[in-house]
C-alpha positions in Angstrom: 94.2 128.6 111.9 91.4 131.0 111.1 93.3 134.3 111.1 90.0 136.3 111.2 89.2 135.1 114.7 90.3 137.2 117.8 93.1 135.6 119.8 90.8 134.9 122.8 88.3 133.2 120.6 91.0 131.0 119.1 92.2 130.0 122.5 88.7 129.2 123.7 87.9 127.2 120.5 91.1 125.2 120.9 90.3 124.6 124.6 86.8 123.2 123.9 88.1 121.1 121.0 90.9 119.6 123.1 88.6 118.9 126.0 86.2 117.0 123.8 89.1 114.9 122.4 90.4 114.2 125.9 86.9 113.3 127.2 86.6 110.7 124.3 89.9 109.1 125.2 89.2 109.2 128.9 85.8 107.5 128.4 87.6 104.8 126.5 90.1 104.2 129.3 87.4 104.1 131.9 85.2 101.8 129.9 88.3 99.7 128.8 86.9 99.8 125.3 89.0 101.2 122.5 86.0 101.3 120.2 84.9 104.4 121.9 87.9 106.3 120.4 87.2 107.8 117.0 90.4 109.4 115.7 88.6 111.4 113.1 86.5 113.2 115.8 89.7 114.9 116.8 90.2 116.2 113.2 86.5 117.2 113.0 86.6 119.1 116.3 89.6 121.2 115.2 88.3 121.8 111.6 84.8 122.7 112.8 85.2 124.5 116.1 88.7 126.1 115.5 89.3 126.5 111.8 85.6 126.7 111.1 86.1 125.2 107.7 83.2 126.1 105.5 83.3 122.8 103.7 82.7 120.9 106.9 80.1 123.2 108.6 78.0 124.6 105.8 75.3 121.9 106.4 75.2 121.2 110.2 72.7 118.3 110.0 75.2 116.4 107.8 77.8 116.7 110.5 75.7 114.1 112.4 74.0 112.2 109.5 77.0 111.6 107.2 79.5 110.1 109.7 76.8 108.2 111.4 75.5 106.5 108.3 79.0 105.8 106.8 80.0 104.3 110.2 76.9 102.1 110.0 77.9 101.1 106.5 81.4 100.1 107.6 80.0 98.4 110.7 77.6 96.3 108.6 80.1 95.4 105.9 82.6 94.3 108.6 80.1 91.6 109.6 80.3 90.0 106.1 82.3 86.8 105.7 84.7 88.2 103.0 88.3 89.2 102.9 89.5 92.4 104.6 90.5 94.0 101.2 87.1 93.0 99.9 85.4 94.7 102.8 87.5 97.9 102.2 86.6 98.0 98.5 82.9 97.4 99.1 82.8 100.0 101.9 84.6 102.7 99.8 82.1 102.2 97.0 79.1 102.4 99.3 80.5 105.5 101.1 80.9 107.3 97.7 77.4 106.3 96.6 75.9 107.6 99.9 77.8 110.9 99.8 76.6 111.4 96.2 73.0 110.6 97.2 73.0 113.1 100.0 75.1 115.6 98.0 77.8 116.0 100.6 81.5 116.3 100.4 82.1 115.8 104.2 85.5 114.1 103.9 85.7 112.8 107.5 82.7 110.5 106.7 85.2 108.4 104.8 87.3 107.8 107.9 84.3 107.0 110.1 83.1 104.5 107.5 86.4 102.7 107.2 87.2 102.7 110.9 85.0 99.7 111.8 87.1 97.6 109.3 90.4 98.8 110.8 89.2 98.1 114.4 87.3 94.9 113.4 84.4 96.5 115.2 81.7 94.1 116.5 80.4 96.0 119.5 77.6 98.6 119.4 79.6 100.9 121.6 81.4 102.0 118.4 78.1 103.1 116.8 76.9 104.8 120.0 80.2 106.7 120.2 79.9 107.9 116.6 76.3 109.1 117.3 77.3 110.9 120.5 80.4 112.7 119.4 79.0 113.6 115.9 75.9 115.0 117.6 78.1 117.1 120.0 80.1 118.5 117.1 76.9 119.4 115.3 75.4 120.9 118.4 78.6 123.1 118.9 78.3 124.4 115.3 74.6 125.2 115.7 74.8 126.7 119.2 77.7 129.0 118.2 76.1 129.7 114.8 79.4 128.9 113.1 77.6 128.1 109.9 75.9 131.5 109.6 76.7 133.4 106.5 78.1 130.4 104.7 76.4 129.3 101.5 74.5 126.1 102.3 74.9 124.5 98.8 78.0 124.2 96.8 78.7 122.6 93.4 80.2 119.1 93.9 82.6 117.7 91.4 81.3 114.1 91.4 84.0 113.0 88.9 86.6 113.3 91.8 84.7 110.6 93.7 85.6 108.2 90.8 89.2 109.4 90.8 89.4 108.9 94.5 88.1 105.3 94.2 90.6 104.7 91.3 93.6 105.9 93.4 92.4 103.7 96.3 92.0 100.6 94.1 95.5 101.0 92.8 96.8 101.5 96.4 94.9 98.4 97.6 96.4 96.4 94.7 99.9 97.5 95.6 99.4 96.7 99.3 98.0 93.3 98.4 101.1 92.5 96.2 103.5 93.4 99.0 101.5 91.4 101.6 100.4 94.1 104.1 96.6 94.2 103.7 96.1 95.9 107.1 97.8 99.0 105.6 95.2 99.3 102.9 93.4 101.9 105.0 95.1 104.9 106.7 92.0 107.1 107.4 93.7 110.5 108.0 95.6 110.3 104.7 92.4 109.3 102.7 90.5 112.2 104.2 93.1 114.8 103.1 93.4 113.2 99.7 89.6 113.4 99.1 89.7 117.1 100.1 92.6 118.1 97.9 91.0 116.4 95.0 88.0 118.7 95.3 90.2 121.8 95.4 90.7 123.7 92.1 94.3 124.5 92.9 97.0 122.2 94.3 100.7 122.4 94.0 103.9 120.5 94.9 104.8 122.8 97.8 101.5 122.0 99.6 101.9 118.3 98.8 105.3 118.3 100.4 104.0 120.0 103.5 101.2 117.6 103.8 103.4 114.6 103.4 105.8 115.9 106.1 103.1 116.9 108.5 101.2 113.6 108.3 104.4 111.5 108.5 105.6 113.4 111.6 102.2 113.1 113.1 102.1 109.3 112.6 105.7 109.0 113.9 104.9 111.0 117.1 101.7 109.0 117.7 103.6 105.7 117.4 106.5 106.8 119.5 104.3 108.1 122.3 102.2 104.9 122.2 105.2 102.7 122.7 106.9 104.9 125.3 104.1 106.1 127.6 101.6 103.8 129.3 98.8 106.4 129.9 96.5 107.0 126.9 95.3 110.2 128.4 98.8 111.6 128.8 99.6 110.5 125.2 96.5 112.4 124.0 97.4 115.6 125.9 101.0 115.6 124.7 100.1 114.8 121.1 97.5 117.6 120.9 100.2 120.1 122.1 102.8 118.7 119.7 100.5 118.8 116.8 99.6 122.4 117.5 103.3 123.2 117.5 103.9 121.2 114.3 101.3 123.0 112.3 102.5 126.4 113.4 106.0 125.5 112.3 105.0 124.0 108.9 102.5 126.8 108.4 99.4 125.0 107.2 95.9 124.0 108.5 95.7 120.3 108.5 93.1 118.8 111.0 94.1 115.3 110.0 97.4 115.5 112.0 95.3 115.6 115.2 93.7 112.3 114.3 97.0 110.4 113.6 98.3 110.2 117.2 95.0 108.5 118.2 95.3 105.8 115.4 97.6 103.6 117.5 94.8 103.2 120.1 92.6 101.5 117.5 95.0 99.9 115.0 96.4 96.3 115.6 99.6 96.7 117.6 101.8 95.0 115.0 100.7 97.6 112.5 101.4 100.6 114.8 105.2 100.0 114.5 104.8 100.2 110.7 102.6 103.3 110.8 105.2 106.0 110.2 106.7 104.5 107.1 103.2 103.4 105.9 102.0 107.0 106.4 104.9 108.3 104.4 104.6 105.9 101.5 100.8 106.3 101.3 101.1 110.1 101.5 103.7 110.1 98.7 101.6 107.8 96.5 98.3 109.5 97.0 99.4 113.2 97.0 101.8 112.4 94.1 98.8 110.9 92.2 96.7 113.9 92.9 99.4 116.3 91.7 99.8 114.2 88.5 96.1 114.2 87.9 95.7 117.9 88.5 98.5 118.7 86.0 96.9 116.4 83.5 93.6 118.3 84.0 95.3 121.5 83.0 96.5 120.1 79.7 94.1 121.3 76.9 92.1 118.3 75.5 93.3 119.2 72.0 96.9 118.6 73.0 96.0 115.2 74.6 94.2 114.2 71.3 97.3 115.2 69.3 99.5 113.0 71.5 97.1 110.1 71.1 97.1 110.5 67.3 
């Protein structure tokens, strides 16, 4: 939570973010079309309107452009007649190339790009939903001037895009070996992994908090999905529970707001496996980031001595 914001402003910000998320789910229910639901929009609403994360709002135009284009990439790749894992690998590479071209580190663009594969999206309502909600998020940032005073350009460490791809390729290989290809993509986890890779400092305490928070979030989402019939009620309850969860754990992690919406768009047989999958994926990815960050801190001279 942005501690610099007055309490009333925080309450209003949360209210508008929650309303947007509920409207999205309600529209899906009314239209009887799950492709209207974009779990990452929940994370973006919280990160941009409530936390006012500089990394997500410094270039408002990209709030609309980046997720829209990556969603288009994923939607197009999903039409190819290749295996699911092949689609995932190709989409990840194209997303990283696109983000490098536009010089953006907007992590939720990864989730919107992979979502069409997870949903097996074939209807244009998915793309229209991305356009609409991304535009609303951008409009909110511009209208309230949330990006004022934030440096528009920041140095991007492009090497971490390659590291991110490497971690994903290893994970995809492991998932292929155990025979659960549908679990190759868990968008909320990947978004957080990409973000922490870009951070100069990362430690085990933060990794543990993130693993715990994401696992609980996935568990709550799956439990509510199988016990309550109303998607709208599930959404309202999950938003409240995630707010409480993050206050208890003591971190800002917008991705936990996306996880409870994942069961609405994942194949039902995968939803039951989501909590354990979220835990294993989180341990693998955040453990890999920790190991890489520690390796980075070792002077190159010592590494050369070991190799000799």
